[in-house]
C-alpha positions as CSV (number, residue, x, y, z in Angstrom):
1,M,-14.5,28.2,3.1
2,L,-16.9,26.6,1.3
3,R,-16.3,22.7,1.6
4,A,-16.0,23.9,5.0
5,F,-19.9,25.4,5.7
6,T,-21.1,22.4,3.4
7,A,-19.2,19.9,5.4
8,R,-20.5,21.3,9.3
9,R,-24.5,20.9,7.1
10,I,-23.4,17.5,6.6
11,A,-22.3,17.0,9.7
12,A,-25.5,18.8,11.4
13,A,-28.1,17.1,9.2
14,A,-26.4,13.7,10.5
15,A,-26.6,14.8,13.7
16,Y,-30.2,15.6,13.8
17,G,-31.6,12.9,11.9
18,G,-31.6,14.4,8.3
19,G,-30.5,13.1,4.7
20,G,-28.0,16.3,4.4
21,I,-27.6,17.9,1.1
22,T,-26.2,16.0,-1.8
23,A,-22.9,17.9,-2.9
24,L,-23.7,17.5,-6.7
25,G,-27.3,18.1,-8.6
26,G,-29.0,15.4,-9.9
27,I,-28.3,15.8,-13.0
28,T,-24.7,16.2,-13.0
29,F,-24.8,12.8,-9.9
30,G,-26.5,10.7,-12.5
31,L,-23.7,11.1,-15.1
32,L,-21.4,10.3,-12.1
33,V,-23.0,6.8,-11.5
34,A,-23.3,6.1,-14.7
35,E,-19.6,7.0,-15.2
36,A,-19.4,4.4,-12.4
37,K,-21.1,1.7,-13.4
38,L,-18.8,2.0,-16.5
39,A,-15.9,2.1,-14.1
40,R,-16.8,-1.3,-12.8
41,R,-17.6,-2.8,-15.5
42,I,-14.0,-2.2,-16.5
43,I,-13.2,-2.7,-12.8
44,Q,-15.2,-6.4,-12.7
45,A,-13.0,-7.6,-16.1
46,T,-9.9,-8.4,-13.6
47,P,-11.7,-9.5,-10.7
48,N,-9.6,-10.6,-7.1
49,G,-12.1,-12.2,-5.4
50,D,-12.3,-12.1,-1.8
51,P,-9.4,-11.2,-0.2
52,P,-7.0,-12.9,2.0
53,A,-8.0,-13.4,5.7
54,A,-5.8,-12.2,8.1
55,D,-7.4,-12.5,11.4
56,G,-4.7,-14.1,14.1
57,L,-2.1,-12.9,16.4
58,Y,0.6,-10.8,15.4
59,G,4.2,-10.4,17.8
60,G,3.3,-13.5,19.2
61,A,6.4,-14.0,20.7
62,L,6.6,-10.8,23.1
63,S,5.7,-10.9,26.8
64,G,2.0,-9.4,27.9
65,P,-1.5,-9.6,27.0
66,P,-2.5,-9.4,23.7
67,L,-4.3,-5.7,22.6
68,S,-7.7,-6.3,20.8
69,L,-7.6,-4.5,17.0
70,V,-10.4,-4.6,14.9
71,M,-10.7,-3.3,11.7
72,L,-14.2,-1.7,10.1
73,G,-15.3,-0.6,7.0
74,D,-15.4,-1.4,3.3
75,S,-12.5,-3.0,0.4
76,T,-10.2,-0.9,1.9
77,G,-10.4,-2.3,5.3
78,A,-10.9,-5.4,4.2
79,G,-7.7,-5.2,2.1
80,L,-9.2,-6.3,-1.1
81,G,-6.4,-6.3,-3.8
82,V,-3.7,-7.9,-2.8
83,H,-2.7,-11.6,-2.5
84,T,-1.2,-12.3,0.8
85,A,-2.8,-12.3,3.7
86,G,0.8,-10.1,5.2
87,E,0.2,-7.1,2.3
88,T,-3.8,-6.2,4.1
89,P,-4.0,-3.2,6.1
90,G,-4.9,-4.7,9.0
91,A,-2.2,-7.4,8.9
92,V,0.5,-4.1,8.3
93,L,-1.3,-1.8,11.3
94,A,-1.2,-5.1,13.5
95,A,2.9,-5.7,13.1
96,G,3.4,-2.3,13.3
97,L,1.3,-1.7,16.3
98,S,2.9,-4.6,17.8
99,A,6.4,-2.9,17.6
100,I,5.5,0.0,19.2
101,A,3.5,-1.3,21.9
102,G,6.3,-3.9,22.7
103,R,3.0,-6.7,23.6
104,P,1.2,-9.3,21.2
105,V,-1.5,-7.5,19.5
106,R,-4.6,-9.7,18.2
107,M,-6.5,-8.4,14.6
108,T,-10.0,-9.2,14.2
109,N,-11.4,-8.2,10.7
110,V,-15.1,-7.6,10.3
111,S,-15.3,-5.1,7.3
112,R,-16.8,-6.4,4.2
113,S,-15.5,-5.3,0.3
114,G,-18.6,-3.6,-1.2
115,A,-19.9,-2.3,2.5
116,Q,-21.9,0.8,2.4
117,S,-21.6,3.2,5.9
118,A,-25.3,1.9,6.8
119,E,-23.3,-1.4,7.2
120,L,-21.0,0.0,10.5
121,G,-23.6,-1.0,13.3
122,A,-23.8,-4.6,12.3
123,Q,-20.0,-4.3,12.2
124,T,-20.0,-2.9,15.4
125,D,-22.1,-5.8,17.1
126,R,-19.2,-8.1,15.8
127,A,-16.2,-5.7,16.9
128,L,-18.1,-5.7,20.4
129,Q,-17.3,-9.0,21.1
130,V,-14.1,-9.0,20.8
131,R,-13.8,-6.7,23.4
132,P,-11.2,-3.8,20.9
133,D,-8.7,-1.4,22.9
134,I,-8.4,0.2,19.4
135,A,-11.0,-0.2,16.0
136,V,-9.5,1.5,12.7
137,I,-12.3,2.2,10.5
138,M,-12.5,3.1,6.8
139,I,-15.6,3.8,4.7
140,G,-16.7,5.7,2.7
141,A,-16.1,5.2,-1.0
142,N,-19.5,3.2,-1.5
143,D,-22.0,6.2,-0.5
144,V,-20.3,8.0,-2.7
145,T,-20.7,6.1,-5.6
146,N,-24.4,4.6,-4.5
147,R,-25.4,7.9,-4.3
148,V,-26.1,7.7,-0.5
149,P,-27.3,11.0,1.2
150,P,-24.3,12.0,2.7
151,G,-25.8,13.2,6.1
152,T,-27.0,9.9,6.4
153,A,-23.9,7.9,5.6
154,V,-22.2,10.2,8.1
155,R,-25.2,9.7,10.9
156,Y,-24.3,5.5,10.5
157,L,-21.0,6.9,11.0
158,A,-21.2,8.4,14.2
159,D,-23.5,5.9,15.5
160,A,-20.4,3.0,14.9
161,V,-18.0,5.4,16.6
162,E,-20.3,6.9,19.2
163,R,-20.3,2.6,20.7
164,L,-17.2,2.0,20.2
165,R,-16.1,5.0,22.5
166,A,-18.9,4.2,25.1
167,A,-17.2,0.5,25.6
168,G,-13.8,1.9,26.2
169,C,-12.8,1.8,22.8
170,Q,-10.3,4.0,20.7
171,V,-11.0,4.4,17.7
172,V,-8.9,6.2,14.5
173,V,-11.8,6.7,11.1
174,G,-9.6,6.9,7.7
175,T,-12.0,8.7,5.7
176,C,-13.3,8.5,2.6
177,P,-10.7,7.8,0.0
178,D,-10.4,10.3,-3.3
179,L,-12.6,8.4,-5.7
180,G,-11.0,11.5,-8.5
181,T,-7.8,9.3,-8.0
182,I,-9.4,6.4,-9.6
183,K,-8.0,5.6,-13.4
184,P,-11.6,4.0,-14.9
185,V,-13.0,7.8,-13.9
186,M,-12.6,10.0,-16.9
187,Q,-12.6,13.7,-16.7
188,P,-14.8,15.5,-16.3
189,L,-16.4,13.3,-13.9
190,R,-12.8,12.6,-12.1
191,W,-13.1,16.4,-10.7
192,I,-16.7,15.4,-9.7
193,A,-16.0,12.2,-7.7
194,R,-13.1,14.1,-5.8
195,R,-14.9,17.3,-5.2
196,A,-18.3,14.4,-3.3
197,S,-15.3,12.7,-1.7
198,R,-13.7,15.7,0.2
199,Q,-16.9,17.0,1.3
200,L,-18.0,13.6,2.6
201,A,-14.2,13.3,4.4
202,A,-14.9,16.5,6.2
203,A,-18.2,15.5,7.3
204,Q,-17.2,12.3,8.4
205,T,-13.8,14.2,10.4
206,I,-17.0,16.7,12.5
207,A,-18.8,13.5,13.3
208,V,-16.2,11.5,14.6
209,V,-14.3,14.2,16.6
210,E,-17.8,15.2,18.1
211,Q,-17.7,12.1,19.7
212,G,-13.9,11.8,20.6
213,A,-12.5,10.1,18.3
214,R,-9.6,10.9,15.5
215,S,-9.8,10.8,11.8
216,V,-6.9,10.4,9.4
217,S,-7.6,11.7,6.1
218,L,-6.8,9.5,3.1
219,G,-7.5,11.8,0.9
220,D,-6.2,10.0,-2.5
221,L,-3.5,8.0,-0.3
222,L,-0.8,10.0,-0.1
223,G,-1.3,11.6,-3.4
224,R,2.2,12.6,-4.1
225,E,3.4,8.8,-4.4
226,F,0.1,7.9,-6.4
227,A,0.3,10.7,-9.0
228,A,4.3,9.8,-9.3
229,D,3.8,5.2,-9.9
230,P,0.2,4.6,-10.1
231,I,1.1,1.1,-11.5
232,S,2.9,0.2,-8.4
233,M,0.7,1.6,-5.9
234,F,-2.9,0.8,-7.5
235,S,-3.5,-3.2,-7.8
236,E,-4.2,-4.9,-11.6
237,D,-8.0,-3.6,-11.4
238,R,-6.9,-0.3,-11.2
239,Y,-9.3,0.7,-8.5
240,H,-8.0,-1.1,-5.1
241,P,-4.6,0.2,-4.1
242,S,-1.5,-2.3,-4.1
243,A,0.2,-3.8,-1.6
244,R,2.2,-0.5,-1.6
245,G,-0.5,1.4,-1.6
246,Y,-1.8,0.0,1.6
247,A,1.2,0.4,3.0
248,A,1.3,4.3,2.3
249,A,-2.3,4.3,4.1
250,A,-1.2,2.1,6.9
251,G,1.8,4.0,7.6
252,A,-0.5,7.5,8.1
253,L,-3.4,5.4,9.9
254,L,-0.6,4.1,12.8
255,P,1.1,7.1,14.4
256,S,-2.5,8.3,15.2
257,M,-3.3,4.7,16.3
258,A,-0.2,4.8,18.9
259,H,-1.1,8.1,20.4
260,A,-4.4,7.2,20.5
261,L,-3.5,4.3,22.7
262,D,-0.8,6.6,24.8
263,L,2.1,3.8,23.9
264,E,5.1,7.3,22.8
265,P,5.1,11.0,22.5
266,D,3.5,12.5,19.2
267,L,7.6,13.4,17.9
268,E,6.7,13.0,14.4
269,A,3.6,15.2,13.9
270,L,3.9,18.9,12.6
271,P,1.1,21.2,14.5
272,V,-0.4,23.6,11.8
273,P,0.3,26.7,13.0
274,R,-2.8,28.0,14.1
275,L,-4.8,29.2,17.1
276,G,-3.5,27.4,20.4
277,E,-0.7,25.1,18.2
278,G,-2.8,24.1,15.2
279,V,-6.4,24.3,16.8
280,L,-9.1,25.1,14.8
281,P,-13.1,25.3,15.1
282,V,-13.9,21.4,14.0
283,Y,-15.2,22.4,10.7
284,L,-12.6,24.3,9.3
285,A,-10.1,21.8,10.8
286,A,-12.0,18.6,8.6
287,A,-12.2,21.3,6.0
288,E,-8.3,21.7,5.6
289,A,-7.8,18.3,6.2
290,A,-9.7,17.0,3.5
291,E,-7.1,18.5,1.2
292,V,-3.9,17.0,2.4
293,S,-3.8,13.1,3.2
294,G,-2.0,11.9,5.9
295,T,-4.0,14.6,8.4
296,E,-5.1,13.7,11.4
297,V,-7.5,15.4,13.5
298,S,-8.1,15.4,17.0
299,G,-10.3,17.0,19.8
300,A,-9.0,19.5,21.5
301,S,-9.6,22.4,24.3
302,V,-8.8,25.8,24.9
303,A,-8.4,27.6,28.1
304,G,-9.7,25.0,29.6
305,R,-13.0,24.4,27.1
306,E,-13.8,22.1,24.6
307,R,-16.4,23.9,22.9
308,G,-15.9,27.7,21.2
309,P,-18.6,29.4,19.7
310,R,-18.5,27.8,16.2
311,G,-18.8,24.7,18.2
312,R,-16.2,21.8,19.1
313,W,-12.0,22.6,19.3
314,A,-9.8,20.6,17.2
315,R,-6.3,20.1,16.5
316,L,-4.5,19.2,13.1
317,L,-1.7,17.2,12.8
318,R,0.3,16.9,9.5
319,R,2.8,14.2,9.9
320,R,6.0,14.5,7.9
321,S,6.5,12.3,4.7
322,E,9.7,12.9,2.9
323,P,9.8,11.6,-0.6
324,S,11.7,8.3,-0.9
325,A,13.3,6.9,-4.3
326,D,13.0,3.3,-2.8
327,T,10.0,2.1,-5.2
328,T,10.5,-1.9,-3.4
329,P,7.6,-3.0,-1.7
330,A,7.7,-3.1,2.0
331,P,8.1,-7.1,3.4
332,T,4.4,-8.6,4.1
333,V,4.4,-9.7,7.6
334,A,1.9,-12.5,8.9
335,P,0.5,-13.3,12.0
336,D,1.6,-15.9,14.6
337,V,-2.1,-17.7,14.8
338,A,-4.6,-18.3,12.3
């Protein structure tokens, strides 16, 4: 409950232009920043360079006008940590969306490694130039490690989502990942990083749903798989996901993308047993989603009303995720047109 109220205060501060509260005290957060700098030195010992360029047309052999997909965000949106274009999350999502829709998908990636939420405005300018049907935003980790006030970070995200939705674009946001899973970050600061990450993720969810979009909790990027096999789920730098890690994140995002575009019934979702088939006030839904990776939060209505006495109604959907014994990477895909 405390996390829910904290997320609500951060989102409220973003809406009214304040910086919001910090999740941690100055001294404690200073230690986190010092630990993050140490982690970065370790990470930079095995540089990845620029992520592979994956922009292009996917499913070009299919008929029909292409859907336009745009990726926005930081290094996780760009796909830093993999070796081929087909392993990036944008490529995996474009190929998957094309297969579901039965038509081509043109993917444009405007993400940038190291980006903070403040850069979403410029990225949105570029995204709108290609008239996207759907946008996926993956952002937040750099706001945490650079001590950006969470209310400020959320405000930039809300502005970007609002502009995309005003242009008729569906939006799915993969919320801040759980930095407590990063190996170069040691205890006890790993716990602090987890707390800050999840509070930002919950506040992001509130802002996203208020703007008429959907969020998907990436959290620890499907943590059971990462905990069981961290070597293959992280890339060589021990910070960014590997091809398998990005495939896990894409697997959480793709059903929400298809549902947002009304491409197929959402048969694989399990409503959380709460008010009206998984419907909760958005700040409570956001707090629950931050605790379980792969949880989607979207707007809902109760008795024909989108808002109740405690704010916007929201629906929680938790995807079925069966553990798999198969540890081989998913097959890679490549655009038909560079």
